[in-house]
BATOR-741486 format. One record per residue (C-alpha): residue in three letters; x, y, z. Coordinates in steps of 0.5 Angstrom, whole numbers. Example, Ala and Ser with C-alpha at 12.3 -4.5 7.8 and 13.67 -1.06 7.14 Angstrom:
<sites>
<aa = ala | X = 25 | Y = -9 | Z = 16>
<aa = ser | X = 27 | Y = -2 | Z = 14>
</sites>
This chain:
<sites>
<aa = leu | X = 110 | Y = -144 | Z = -158>
<aa = lys | X = 110 | Y = -142 | Z = -163>
<aa = gly | X = 106 | Y = -137 | Z = -160>
<aa = ile | X = 111 | Y = -136 | Z = -155>
<aa = gly | X = 117 | Y = -135 | Z = -162>
<aa = leu | X = 119 | Y = -142 | Z = -162>
<aa = ser | X = 122 | Y = -142 | Z = -168>
<aa = leu | X = 120 | Y = -149 | Z = -173>
<aa = glu | X = 126 | Y = -152 | Z = -171>
<aa = asp | X = 125 | Y = -153 | Z = -164>
<aa = ala | X = 118 | Y = -155 | Z = -164>
<aa = leu | X = 119 | Y = -159 | Z = -168>
<aa = arg | X = 124 | Y = -161 | Z = -163>
<aa = phe | X = 120 | Y = -161 | Z = -158>
<aa = trp | X = 114 | Y = -165 | Z = -160>
<aa = arg | X = 118 | Y = -170 | Z = -163>
<aa = thr | X = 121 | Y = -172 | Z = -155>
<aa = glu | X = 115 | Y = -170 | Z = -151>
<aa = phe | X = 111 | Y = -176 | Z = -158>
<aa = thr | X = 117 | Y = -181 | Z = -157>
<aa = lys | X = 114 | Y = -182 | Z = -152>
<aa = ile | X = 109 | Y = -187 | Z = -155>
<aa = met | X = 111 | Y = -187 | Z = -159>
<aa = glu | X = 116 | Y = -189 | Z = -165>
<aa = val | X = 120 | Y = -183 | Z = -169>
<aa = asp | X = 119 | Y = -186 | Z = -175>
<aa = lys | X = 110 | Y = -185 | Z = -173>
<aa = phe | X = 111 | Y = -179 | Z = -170>
<aa = asp | X = 115 | Y = -175 | Z = -177>
<aa = lys | X = 108 | Y = -179 | Z = -181>
<aa = ser | X = 103 | Y = -177 | Z = -177>
<aa = tyr | X = 105 | Y = -170 | Z = -173>
<aa = ala | X = 111 | Y = -166 | Z = -175>
<aa = tyr | X = 107 | Y = -164 | Z = -182>
<aa = asn | X = 101 | Y = -161 | Z = -178>
<aa = val | X = 108 | Y = -157 | Z = -174>
<aa = arg | X = 111 | Y = -156 | Z = -180>
<aa = his | X = 104 | Y = -154 | Z = -183>
<aa = asn | X = 101 | Y = -150 | Z = -177>
<aa = tyr | X = 109 | Y = -145 | Z = -177>
<aa = gly | X = 107 | Y = -145 | Z = -186>
<aa = lys | X = 112 | Y = -148 | Z = -188>
<aa = glu | X = 107 | Y = -154 | Z = -191>
<aa = gly | X = 99 | Y = -155 | Z = -195>
<aa = lys | X = 98 | Y = -147 | Z = -198>
<aa = arg | X = 103 | Y = -145 | Z = -195>
<aa = ala | X = 99 | Y = -140 | Z = -189>
<aa = asn | X = 103 | Y = -138 | Z = -183>
<aa = tyr | X = 96 | Y = -138 | Z = -177>
<aa = thr | X = 97 | Y = -135 | Z = -172>
<aa = pro | X = 97 | Y = -139 | Z = -165>
<aa = tyr | X = 91 | Y = -139 | Z = -161>
<aa = ser | X = 91 | Y = -134 | Z = -154>
<aa = cys | X = 90 | Y = -137 | Z = -148>
<aa = met | X = 83 | Y = -134 | Z = -147>
<aa = lys | X = 81 | Y = -139 | Z = -152>
<aa = ile | X = 84 | Y = -144 | Z = -150>
<aa = ile | X = 81 | Y = -144 | Z = -144>
<aa = thr | X = 75 | Y = -143 | Z = -146>
<aa = ser | X = 73 | Y = -148 | Z = -153>
<aa = asn | X = 72 | Y = -155 | Z = -154>
<aa = pro | X = 75 | Y = -157 | Z = -147>
<aa = pro | X = 79 | Y = -164 | Z = -148>
<aa = gly | X = 74 | Y = -170 | Z = -145>
<aa = ser | X = 77 | Y = -176 | Z = -144>
<aa = gly | X = 83 | Y = -179 | Z = -147>
<aa = asp | X = 84 | Y = -172 | Z = -150>
<aa = his | X = 90 | Y = -168 | Z = -150>
<aa = his | X = 89 | Y = -162 | Z = -151>
<aa = gly | X = 87 | Y = -155 | Z = -147>
<aa = cys | X = 89 | Y = -152 | Z = -141>
<aa = pro | X = 93 | Y = -156 | Z = -135>
<aa = phe | X = 92 | Y = -150 | Z = -130>
<aa = lys | X = 85 | Y = -150 | Z = -133>
<aa = his | X = 82 | Y = -158 | Z = -134>
<aa = ser | X = 88 | Y = -162 | Z = -131>
<aa = asp | X = 85 | Y = -166 | Z = -125>
<aa = ser | X = 90 | Y = -161 | Z = -118>
<aa = asp | X = 92 | Y = -167 | Z = -116>
<aa = ile | X = 95 | Y = -169 | Z = -123>
<aa = leu | X = 97 | Y = -162 | Z = -124>
<aa = arg | X = 100 | Y = -162 | Z = -116>
<aa = gln | X = 104 | Y = -167 | Z = -118>
<aa = arg | X = 106 | Y = -164 | Z = -125>
<aa = leu | X = 108 | Y = -158 | Z = -122>
<aa = gln | X = 113 | Y = -163 | Z = -116>
<aa = ala | X = 117 | Y = -165 | Z = -122>
<aa = tyr | X = 119 | Y = -158 | Z = -124>
<aa = lys | X = 121 | Y = -158 | Z = -117>
<aa = leu | X = 116 | Y = -151 | Z = -115>
<aa = ser | X = 116 | Y = -150 | Z = -108>
<aa = ser | X = 110 | Y = -153 | Z = -105>
<aa = ala | X = 106 | Y = -146 | Z = -103>
<aa = ala | X = 107 | Y = -144 | Z = -109>
<aa = ile | X = 103 | Y = -150 | Z = -111>
<aa = glu | X = 98 | Y = -148 | Z = -107>
<aa = glu | X = 97 | Y = -143 | Z = -110>
<aa = ile | X = 97 | Y = -144 | Z = -116>
<aa = val | X = 92 | Y = -150 | Z = -115>
<aa = lys | X = 88 | Y = -146 | Z = -112>
<aa = leu | X = 86 | Y = -140 | Z = -118>
</sites>
């Protein structure tokens, strides 16, 4: 999100919304918000980290069972990818084109 220009506040809002689907807000704030702020250079040694490129995400450290990282287009099961793309209201033809990649 940082790599596409999202502000720290917007990134925190996004991650809080996503993580609080599976946990309480307090847990997110205590366990994850610090890491988001750290990546934006607002915590810790205040280094403003460059986000990973798509190629680095695709080629390094593939997710294992129970992990929630990686490129959804590269690392997702094709049925799960189809479901996710359908939720975005893409046409069947567009979905199949993406899955074939």
